[in-house]
N, C-alpha and C positions, 0 to 999 in steps of 0.2 A: 222381858224381852218379847218379841213378837214369837209364838209360837208355844207359849208357856201355857201349860193347862190351865183350864177356868179358875179363877179364884186363887191363883197360887201367885204368890209374890216371890219374882225370881230377879237375881241380880247377876252379874256376869264380871268376872275378873279376866280381863285379857292381857297377854303380855307380848312385849314387844312391838308395840306401837298401833294396836287395833283398836278402832272407835268401839264403843259399847255404852251399857244403860248404867254399869257400876262403878268399875276402876281399873286402872291400868298400872301395871308395875313393868320395870324396865329389867332386861337381862343386861347386867353389867359386864359379864364374862363373854360377850358374843362378838357381833359383827359392828356393833355400834358401843363408843364410850358414854358414859353415862350423863357427863354435864352436856355435852351435844345432844344426846337422845331426848332428854327431858324437855329441852327448849324447843326441840322439833316438834314433839307431842303437844305442847302448850299451843303451837303456833296452829296446828292442824286443828285442835279442838275449837279454836278461837275461830276459824275458818268457817267450821262447820255449826258455830252457834252452840257448842257444849262445853263452856267454862264450868260446868258443874261437876264435871266428871274427874275424880281424883287421881293423881299421879303418884305413885311410890316408887322411890328411888334410893338405891343406897342403904347405909347402914353402917355403922362402925364398931359392931359387935364382932365375937371372934369365935373360935372353938378350942377349947384347951387340949391339951395332948392327951388325956383320958377322956375325950369325947363329949364334954358337957358343951352344950350349945347355948351360948349367952345371948341376951335379947339384941335384934336388931342386927344381926349379920348381913352385911350387905350384898353379898352374892357376886362379889369381885372375883372369885376363884370358884372353880369345881370343888365341891366339899373334900375330895381328897387333899389338895391343895391349901384350905383354909386353916390359917392357924389364927392368932390373937391379934392380928392387925390387919390392914389394907394392904401391906407390903406382901410381894411376893410373887412366884414366877409365872411360867405361862405354859405349862405342861400340854394343855390341850388348845389353847388359844392361839399358839404360835402358827398353827394351820393355816390361821385367818391372814392374808396378807395386810401390813399395816397402811400400805399408801395407795396408790391407785388400784382399782379394780379391789380395793378392800375397805379396812376402814375407815381412812380418807374419805373414800367417795360415798360410802354409807352415813358417816357423820355429816356430810353435807348435801347427801342424795346427788351428787355430782354436779352441785352448784345449784340445782333448780329448786332447792328450799329457800334460799336468801332471795333468789330473783322472783319467788312467785308467792309464797305465803305471806298473809298479813301477820303482822305483829301486836299482840294484845298487851295486858297488863301482867299476866302469870309469867313467873320466871323462877327458876330455881334461886334459892336463897340459902346461904349455910345455917344450919342449924334449925332452919325453920321449914325445910321440905320433908314432906311425909316420907318416912322411910318404908321400904318394901315391905318387911313384915308386919309393921304395925297397921299398914293400910289393908293386908290381907286379913289380918285379926279383925280388923273393924268391919270388913266387907262381907267375911264369910261368917261370922258371928251374928250377923244382923240379920240374916235370911237364907232360906236354899240356894245354892250359887252354882251355876255350871262355869266351869274353867274353860278356857281356850289358851293352849300353850302354842306358843309362834318362836320359841328360841330354846335356849339350853333352860334345864328344867331345876336349876340350883335352887332358885327363889321357892318355888312351890316344894321342892323336896324338903328344904330345911324349914317350911311351915308345918309339912305334914309330921316330920320327926320332934319337932318341938310342941305342936299343938294337936296330940292325936285326939282329945276330946272333941275336937271341930271337925273332924274329917267326917262326922256324919251328916255335916251340913253341906259337903261337896256332892251333888246329884249327879254329876258326869264332868268327864275330862275329856276334850276334844284336842287330840295332838297333831301338830304338823310336823313331822320328820321320819327318820328312820327308813331303812328300804328292806323288805323283807324276802321277797322274790322278784325283786327290781333288777334289770340289766340297764346298766349306765349306757346311752346310745353316742355318748362322746368319745373322741379317741379312737375309732374304728378305722381300719383299713378297707379299701375296695377290694373287690375279689382279683381284679386285674394289677393290684399293685405288687410290685416285687419288693422294692427296698423297704416300704411301710414296716413300722413297729406298732402293732397296737399299744394304747396306753391304757385308759380308763375303761375301754370296751368292754361290755359285758359285767362290769364291775356291779357289785350290791349297792355299793355307796356313790357318793358325788365329791369327795374330797379331792379336788384337782391337785392340791399342793403335796398331799401325803398318801396317795394311793400305793406308792414303791414301800410303805410301811404298813399301812392299813387299808385294804381296797374294799372293805366291807361296811365302814360307818359312813353316815350322814352328818353334817356339820352341828345340827342341832342336839343331836343324841350324843355325838362325840364331845362336844363341850362340856358334858359331865354325865358320864355313863353312869356312875354310882347314883348320882340325882337322879337320872331318869328310871333306873331300876327301882328305886324308891317310889315314884310315881305309879309305874305299871304296876308294882306288887303292893299297892297299897288297898288292894279291894274295893277300890273306887271303879265304876264301868266306866270303859275306856273305847273311845273310838279314835283310830289310827288313820293319817290321811299321809302315806309314806312314798317314797321314790317310785313305787309300783305304779300308783295313779297318776303321780304329777309328770311322769315320764310321758305319759298319753295326751297330754295338753302343751306340746310344744308350741312356741311363737311363730305361727305361721305367716306368710307374707300375705294371706287373704286376710288373717284376723289383724295384721297390722294395720291394712289398708281400711278395714272396715273400721277400726278404732279412731283412725285418723279423720275419717268422716264424722264420726259421733262423740263431739265434745261439746255438750249443751250445758255442763255444769262445771263450776271451777275443779271439784274433784275429780272430774273426768278429764279436764285439761291438764290439771297434776299429775295425774297418773299416766296419763299418754307423754306427758314431757319427759316423765321419768323413764318410760319404758323405751322411748326413742333414744336417749342419751345413753341409755344401759345398752341398748341395741348396737349404737354406734361405736361404743368403745370396747365392746367384748368381741373378741375374735370368732365363738360360735355366734353368727350374727341371727340366726333363727332358730338354732336348734339347742334352744335352752327354754326351761321351765320355771327357772327360780323367780322371775318376775311373777308368776301366775299363782306360786304356790299359796300364798297366805291367803288369797283372795278365795282360791278353789277350797283350800280346808274351810274357811268361812262359811262358803255356799253349803258345802256338804252338811257343815252342822246345823246351820239354819234350815236347810232342807228336811233332816231328820228331825228337828224339833216341831216344825210346822207340820210334819206326818204323824206327829205322836208315837204311840209305841207299836207302830206296824212292824213286821217280821223284818230281822235282820237288818234293821236300820234302814229301810228301802228308803231311797232318795232320788230327786230329779237329775242328779249329775254324775254319779259313781255307781258302778257295781260294787257291793258290799260282801265281804265273807267273815267269818268268824274263824280266827285262827287262834293257835297256842303258840305263844311267842314269850322272849324275855329279853333283856338287855344285857349282853355280854359286857362285864367290867374288868375283866383281868383273863388272862391267857393260859392254859393249860401249861406243864402241869401244877394242879395246885398243891398248895402249901409248901412251896420250895421258897425260901426267902432270898431273894438275891439283890435286895436293896432297892427296888423299884417299888415297893408298895408300903406307903406310909401307915395303911390302916395295920400293918402286921409287923413289918420290922422295926426293930428296936423296942416292941413292946412285950412284957409279961402277959399282959392280957389283951387282945386286939381292941383297937378302937371301935365303939358302939357295940361292944361283945358281939363281933363277927364271928362266926364259925370258923375256928381253926380248920384248915383241909377244904374249906366250902369253896362256893364259886366266886367270891371274892378274893380269894387268897392267893391267886396266880401271878404272873408278870405283869405288870401295868406298864403300857407304853409309856417311856421316858421323854421321847421328844422325836425330831424328825431325823435323828442321827443314831438311834437307838438299835444295835446290832442285833438283840434279840428278834426283831420283825423282818431281819432280811431272811427271804427265802432264796437259796442258792438256784443259780440257773434262771432267775426270773425277775423280770423288772417290779413285778407284783410283790407285795408283802406278804406277811403270813399272820400279822397280830388283828385281833377282831374286835378290840374295844370300842365300844359303842354299837355294836353290830345288833339291829332288832334281829334277832333269830328266830327261827319257826324250830319249836322243840316239842317234847312230850314229857310227861311226868310232872313231880312235884314242884320245879322250879318254873313251871311255864304258868301263863296267865292268859285266860281266855279273853279276845281283844275283838271288835269289830274293826275290820280293815278295809279300806277303799283300795279296790285293786285295778279298778281301770275306769278312765272316764267314758260316760256314756255318749254315743255319736249322736248328732243332732237329728231330731225327729223330722225336720224339715230338710228333706234331700234336695231340694233346690237351693237352699240357703249356701252362700259362699262360706259359712263357717262350719267347720265339721265337728264342733262339739257342742253339745245341749248346753254346757255352762258358759261358754262364749257369749251365747244370746244373752242369757240372764246378767251375766257380768256386764254386758254395756247397758243393758236396760235399768239395772240398779243404779249404776254410776251416773247416768244420765236421767234419772228420775227426778222431776222436779222436788217432790216431798223432801223435807229434811236436808235439801240441797245445801252447800256452802254458800255464804253470804256474799263474799269478797274475795279477790286474791289483793296482794299489797299495791297494784297499781289502781285499783279500784277502791282500794279502802279509804283513799281521800281523794275529795274532787279535784284538786288541783296538782297532784302527785307530777313530778318530774325530777329525772335524774339530771344531776349537773355535775359535771367534772371541773373541780377547782384546780387550776393551774396558775402557779405565781408568774407575775412578769418581773423578771430581774434584769431586764436587758441594758438598764443603764447603772447597773451595779458592778462593783468590781466583786467577783465571787472569791470566797475564802478557801482553806485548804479543803480538797476534796476527801470527803469521807465516806467510808462503807460501814454499816451497823450490822453486825452478825448476833443474833438476839435466839434463845430457845423459848420466848413468849413467857417466861415467869412473870409474876406480879410486878417485881422491880425493873424487868426490862422494859414494859410499856411507860412507866414513870421515866426511865431512863430515855426512851425514845422522844417522849415529850419534852425533855431538857433539851435533847439536840435539836428539835424543831423549834424551839424557843430561842436557840442561838442565834445571833447576829450573821446572817447570809454573808457578810462580808468577812467574816471571820471562820464559821464552819458550813461548808456546803455539802449536806447529805446527799450523796449521789444515789445511794441503792442501799436495800436492806437484805440481807440475806439469813433465812430460817432455818434453825436445825429443828429437825422433826425427831429428833431422839433425847428430848430434854423434859423439862417440867410438864409442857403441855402437849396435847396431841396435834400433828400437822394441820387440822380443821381449824385450829386456832386462828391462823393465820388472816381470817375474816377481820379479827379484832385489830390486827395491824392496820387494815384497809379503812376501817371505821376510825381509827385516830388519825391517820394522813387525811381523810376526808374532812373530819372535823377541824384540822389544823390547816385546811386549803391547801395540802400539797398532794393531790391526786396523781402529780407528775412523778413521783418518785415511784421506780420498779421497785418490786417486791419479788425476791426469786426462793423458792422452795427448795431446801437443801437435801440431805441425806435424812433416811428415817431410821438408821442404824449407825453403829460406830463403825469407825475404819475397820475393815478386815472382818466384822461381824457379819454372820449370816441375814439375808433379807429378811427370812422368818424366825423369828425369836425376839428376845428380849433380854439379851446376855446383861448388860448394864442399866437400862431403864427399868428394870424390874424393882430396883432400889426405892422408885420414888412411889410414894402412897399413892393407892387408887383413888382413895375417898376423901374423907374432910381433912383439909390441911395438904392435899395432894393434887391427883389429876380433876376430881371432879370440881375443887375450886379454881385451880389454875386455868382449866379449859372454859371457864364462865367469868374469870376475873372476880371469885368470891361473889358472883350474882349480878356484878354491876356491868358488865359488857352490854347489856342490853339497854342500858341507859344512852349508851354513845349513839350519834347519828349513823343511819344506813348509808354506807357508803355504795356508789354505783358501781364500785370494783368489787370483786370476789372470787373466792377459789372457785374454778371451774373446771370439769374433765373435758370441756370441748379441745379438740385436738386435730392435727391433721397426720397424714400418711408421711410427712416430711419428717415428723419427729416420732415417727414410730407407731401411730394409730394404726389400727387394721383398715381404717377409712377415714375420710374427711367428714367430720360432724359439722352440724348446720354452721356454725360461728367458729371455724378455727382460728379466726383473728383475736378472739378471747382467749386463748390457751394460758394458763398458768406459768410463767416462767418458771425455769430451774436456777439455782443458784449460781450455777455454773454460766448460764445465759445473761444473768444480769451482770455478773464480774465482766463478762465479754463486751457488753454493751456499756459499762462505764469505763472500761479501759479503753475502748475504741473511740470513746468522745474526749479523751484526754489530751489537753493541748500538748505539743512537741517535749515540755520541759516539767509537766505535771507529773507527780507521783501522788498514790493513795495512801492515805491513814485509813488504818482499820481499827474499830473499836469493837472486841468482842465480850459479850455477856452470856455465853453459855458453853456447851461443848466445842472443842474445836475443829471438829469433823470437818466442815465447809471451807475452813482456811486451809486445814491440811491438804485437802482434795484439790484446792487450786494450785498450792505450792508443787503438789505431786503432778498435777496434769498439765500446767502451764508452765513451759521452760521459761517464758519471759517475766513471770509473777515476782520474782525476787527484785528484779531490776525495776519494775513498777511500784512496790510496796515501799513507803516510805519509812513508816512507824507501824508497830503494834500494840496497842493497848490491850491488856488482858485482864478482864477482872476474873480472878480465879486463883486458884491454887492457896497451898498453905504450907508456910515453909517449916520443916521438920527442925527446928533450933531452939526449942525448951520455951517456945510460946504456947504451950497449951496443946489441945486436941483440935483436929478438923470439925467439919460440920456433918460428916456423914453419918448421920444419927440412925440410918437404919442397917448400918453393916457394923456390929459390933467388934467384928474381927480386923476392922481398918478403921483405927482411931485417928490416924493424921492425914486422911485424906479430904479433900474439899469436892463438892459436886461437881462443878464444870469439869475437872480433870481426872476424876474417876469417870463420869459418863463417856469417855473415849479417852482412855490414857495413852493408846497409840498415837491418836491426833494429837494431844497435848505434848508427847514427845518428839513427834515429827515438826510441830511449829516450834518449840523451843530449840531444837538442833538447827534449825534454817539458817541461822547466823545472821537474821534480820534483827534491825533495831528494835527491841521490846522491851516494854514495861509492862511489868505485873504488878496487879493492885490486888494483893493477898488479904487472906481472912483478917490480919493483924491489922491493916488499915481500914478495912472495910466494919470492923467491930467497933471501931473508934466514932463510927457515925450511924450507928445502928440502934437508937434510942427513939421508939414510937413518941414519947412524953417529948422530947425536944425538939423533934421535927414539927410534930401537931403544934405546938407553942408557936414556933417560926412562922407556920403557915397562917396560923387563926388572926395572927396580927398583922399579916400583909394584906394588900388591896386584893380585892377578888375577881379573877377573871375565870372563864368558864373552865378552862385547863386546872388552875389553882385549886378550884371547888371539888372539880373530880377527882384530884389526887386527895385532896383532904378527906373526903368522903370515903376513898379506898381506904388509906391508911388508919383512919379511925375507925372503921369497920373491922380491919385487921387487929387492931389492938385490944377491941372488945373480944374479939373471937379468942385471942390467945390468953385473956384473963378468964373466960369463960368455960373454954374445953381444952383437955389436954393433947387433941390430936391437933393443935395449933400452937404447941410449945414453941416450936421452930421457926415460925414465920417471920420473926424479925429479923432473920438472915437475909430476905429480900430488899430490906432497906439498903444493904450494903452494896447492892448491885446498880444503885443510882451513882454510887462514887465514880465509875467510869467516866460517865457522861459529864458530870460536874466537872471532873479533872481535866477533861477534854475541853470543856467550853470554859470555866472559869479558874483554871489552874493558877492564875496571876494572884487569886484572891484568897488562896487556901493555906499560906504560909507554911508549906510542906518540905519535907527532906525524902531524897532520893539516895540509895546506895546500891552499888553495882555490887553482884553477886553471881558466883559460879554455880549453878544448879543442875539437877539430872531428875526426870521424871520416872518413877517406876512402875512397871508393867508386866503382865505374866502370872499374876495369880491375886484373886480378890482381895487378900489381906495387905496387899501393897498397891495395887493398882491405884495410880493418880498420886500417890505420895512423892511430892518434892524433897530433895534432900540437896543440902550444901556439898558439893562434889568437885575439889579443886584439881582432880585427878582427870575425869571423864567428863564432867559437867560442862556448859555453855554458860558464856556470859550474858546477863540481863540486867536491867535498871529494876529496881525494886521500890514501891512507894512504901516508905516506912511510917512517916508520922505526917499528919496535917492539924490544922486549928479546928478543931469539930465545931466551935463556936461561930466561926467564919463560914464554914461550911453550911450550917443551918441556916444562916442569914442569907448568905448568896443563893442558895436554892430556893426561898422564898421569894427573894428578890426577881429572880429569873423567870419563874412562874407567874409572877404578880404583874409583869411588864405586859404593856398594852401593845409593845410591838410584837407583830407575827403572832398575835393570838387568835383562838378559835374564830372560824368564820361561822359555824353551826356548832351550838355550845352541847346540844344533848340530842336524843329522839324527840324528847316533848317539843323540843323549839321546832325541831324538823317538822313534826306532824302540825305544829301552828301554822307553819308555812305552807305546807300542803293543803290545809284547809280554809286557807284563805285567798281570794281571788287575786290581791294586789298587796302582798306583802312582800316589801322588797328586801328585808333585812337580809344582808349577807350574801345574797345574789348579784347585786351589782356594785361590791366593792370595787373602787379602782384599782385596788392592787393586783387583782386578779383577773385572767383570762378564763373563759369558760369554752 
């Protein structure tokens, strides 16, 4: 890197998305989710011409109860929570909002990522993606290394704990995070205000979701306090850029205007657009330094390295001071076991041989409802988990700390910080700048909206499809889109954000609709949490694995989502004051509709005698909310087909393989048992398609044989490739043992479209849904006394099913207009390639 001493080979491992000369790892337990983050990084690196940089993400290793760290721990949880799988809770991560202004917006970069960044050949792919730990071992063992930590410290802490012999190769660690003597400038009241109640004002930390429990912590350090402690106390020289300094670089109006005028490179454009949408959607329009924090820390680090070994890490941008600090990992009194601390509670010998009665042995914040952390008579909490505290004595570490941003040496400049000058200069420097964005990647790039012309056709039954974006759901969507429009008329799609995929995966739906020429179908984003569950938390969704066979694969469609053509529609944070935004953004007309918006739009367009048929393929949260919110809903809904539940009637166990105490539930009902109960008790005409029926059509071998014998269409070829990959993964690695259950999710769409060919049998049963305890949540029992009558699909001709599925996907009618991203690239690269663009069936 620049600034390395002469003759020394130096590499850098950066985390959470910074560009570098060596390698990058992703913090999977912070603001972004691994599958979305890794592809975001690949796009950034491709734009910058740096496909040589390795990216490490995930891993399926674990930590045993006795403290043994197995290879390739994925870093999906703080160390205190990590067990032997990628299933677990969100003790610290629950402070990060899951939807808008949280993980949804970070995963999509407010929608700017898909609108701006080019797409290269690199992508996440199951079992071939370099893992975080292996990447760090390879990088750090190869050469003296400088590490920049821009997220939680879990990955690097695990590396240090597992590879103490390689610590000598780490020359310096630069840390973005913490707050030592900081004073939060937000949530303060003016002197003239009488009724105002101060909120985060003057807090050391910045956790706007949890200051009433822990006002001392900053998000990055709080994400894994014990992990941060291991890094701080590793003996490696540390430079810390905390809130103390970054609170002194707020995004001022002058800086914003100067930045708006200086966008001479693609990276400058991307950063400005990101800043603008963040400014427009956050309520603190200019009083925030979050956006600049990563850049400021990087600038400080590079300036120190350029200046070599000058006294006190002198640099161009920040005033520095050596402080004695530590990271608080538990709260006093120490040594009192109250069930909050997995390192000590239930262990004869503390995990990792920690000291009984030591600094790690106190109360550990359990969540946002932890009564221990409540301070009587105050809105502020008393817990200090994650606090980078200034201390003296044996537990202190001398660290070089940035305490304040330096003022601009040019008093006449509109920019008040020296760093701002450098930031704009570096971003706009032509050397090593980005090569192109998406629109300039191809000489004939053009966004086309495909909308079918059905004016002369009699439309079939109006259908709404509710899905949680599991792999089977996407194939089910293709089946519905292939149905004759005179039989099935798909009016809208509702998306559950509390199922198998992160809400940001909604972009894959848009891509499939574009592929099939159906950019006219509205897609509504539904609830992020289960009915009645806290907005911050993971009460039910925590049972879904984060790593292989779980969120990492479902968010990326096992790595194949990037094969799909890029849709002109995408999730965006664009919004307006009409819908609760603090101000109108640049393009409020692009606002992402909510599920209830789509419901209202579809029902408003119905004819006077029309009624809606609903097919649900995920948790029933959206449908329950509609029933509870719209008094007319029951009169408008004709039928509901529910893919889900398992009847406890001697037919074996459910599929909830991650909850040993609940042997008879099925995932869709478990993920929101209150919603399932609400829908079942609605007295609507309901047909459930339970596990017993799904398991009759869950053979990879049979479905693949049927598809391989059929005529090929782009959609059939995509489904075949996806299912073939899933079959290979299931045979290869135990993390994929369960994935044949996704095959059963196709049955609902096939039953809706092709039921007359399936030779099925239906019985009526009186059922009730359990709720209230994890051991019974989502269980469905036969209950003649208190249950409700539903229809149950019992059996069907599985051979006919596989034949009809292949026949449906193979038909040329309503086939894909743009078969893949590769086909789309060919169209965008040629001046007069009209394939798909002038199809007479479609208007643009």
